[in-house]
N, C-alpha and C positions, 0 to 999 in steps of 0.2 A: 448481563449484556442485553440491551434493547436496540432494535432498529425499526425505523418507520419510513416507508416510502408512500407519499400521498398519491392517490388515484392510480394504484397499481392494478392494471387490467389482468384478467386471468381467463382461462378457458376451462371448461369442464369436459372431461373425457373419462368415460366409464366410472362415473361417480367420484372422480378425483379432480382436485383443483390444481391447475398448472399455471404458475405466474408467467405472464407474457412480457409486459413492458409498462413503463411509466415515463412521462415527459418531465418528471420532477426528480430531484436528487433524493438519495437515501440519507437519513439522519441517524446517527448512532450515539449511544451512551453506554460506556463500559465502566464498571466499578470493580475494584479489587479491595478486599479487606484482609488485614492481618489481625487475627483474633488470638489474644493470649490464652494460655492454659488449655489449648487443644493439642493433644498428643505431645505434651511437654514443651510447647512453643511459648516464647516470651515476646513475640513481635506484636506491635500494635500500630496499625496505620490504616488510612483510607486513601485510596488512589481513585481519581475520577478522570475520565477521558471523554470528550465530545468530538464528534466528527461529522463530516458531510462528504459524500462521494457521488459521482455520476459519470456515466459514459453516454456520449451523444454521437449519433450517427451523422456524419458530415459527408453527404454524397454517397456514391456507390462504393461500398467496402472500406470506407475511411471512417475512423473513429477518434474522437477527442475525449480524453478521460481526465478527471481530476479527483484528488482526495486530499482533504484538509483535516488536520487533527490538532486539538489542543488538550493538554492534560496537566494535572498537578496533583500533589499529595495534599489533601485537605487536612489530614491529621497524620503526624509522624512521630509518635512518642518513642517508638523503638522499631527500627528496621535495619536489615543487613543488606549487603551488596546483592544477593540474589533477589531481593525484594525491589530493587531499583527498577526504573524503566529502562529496558534495553531495546535498542533499535535494530531493525532488520538490515543487517549488513551482509553483503555477498562479495567477498574479496576476489573470488575466482571469476574471470570474464566469460565463463561458459556456464549455462544454467539450463535446467529443465523447466523452471518456472518462468516468471515474468520479471523483466528488468525494471519495469516502471514503478513498482511500489517498494523499492529497496534502495539502499545506498551501496554503490559498487566499490567506492574507494575509501570508505570510512573504516578506520581500524575497529576491530571488535572491542566493545566495552569502553572505548575512548570517551564517548559522550554519555555513557550511562549515568543516570541522574536520579536524585531523590527530590529534585526541585521541579518547577514548571517547565514545560517544553511545548514546542509547536513544530509540526511537520507538514510539508506540502509536497504533493506529487502531481505532475502534469505530464501527459503524454499524447502524442499524435501518432496514430497507426494507419498505415496504408500499404497495400500490396504493390503500389507503384510510386515509390518515393524517390529513389536514386538508382540503385543497382538494377532494378527490374527494367530500366530503360536501355540497358546494355544488351546487345543482341544475343550473346552466349548464355545469359542467365534469365532472359525474359520468359522462358517457359517453365520456370521453377514455381513452386507453390509458396515460396518464402513470403513472410510478412515483415515489413520494415517499420521501425518506430524511432521517433525522436522523443526524448524525455528530459525533464528537469526535476530535480529533487532539492528540497530545502529542509534544513533542521536548525532549530534554535533551542538552546537550553540556557536557563538562567546562569549567568556567570561565565558563559563561553561566547566566543565570536560566532556569528551565524555561519553555517556550512552550506555551500551550494554545490550542485553537481549537474552536469549536462552530459547527455550521451546519445548514442545511436546504436540500434541493435537490429539484428536479423533473427527472427524466430521461425519456427516450423521448418527447420532444416531437417531433411529426412522425414521421419514420422513425428519426432519431437525434438526439443532442444533448441538452443540458440546461442549466439555469440554477440558480444557487444563491445563498444569502446566508449 
């Protein structure tokens, strides 16, 4: 796995480098190999995935984020279902993580594939989106998000998802629709 962010600024503190920010996106390249004859394995495949992601500050405390991924199996002489590309699905509407980079309503393994695929995630996050304008919740530290997710796998119809979530409820956790 490789990732590269152009012009990533950093600060030095006590002889350590701390990454600060960049106005450019991060580009990624991920590769998985199935190599035969290792520990009795007979798989033989090469999977490659390229992506771009970025979070952009839009005003005070607001953030626009996107993540785009394309992947395919360059060689697939022999692979099994565990070697397929499986997508991040979260069927439970309550999470400790982030709603933005997963599929909330997609059935587990339904779109798992050994063919080409494309994923896209877009989100807008703000502490003052809708609920925070109501008087009885305006003093909460909640963060609200709108997000859209897209998945395309060869041989299937495109899958779209749109949602709204509230995170940082209590110390951690979130809920979304």
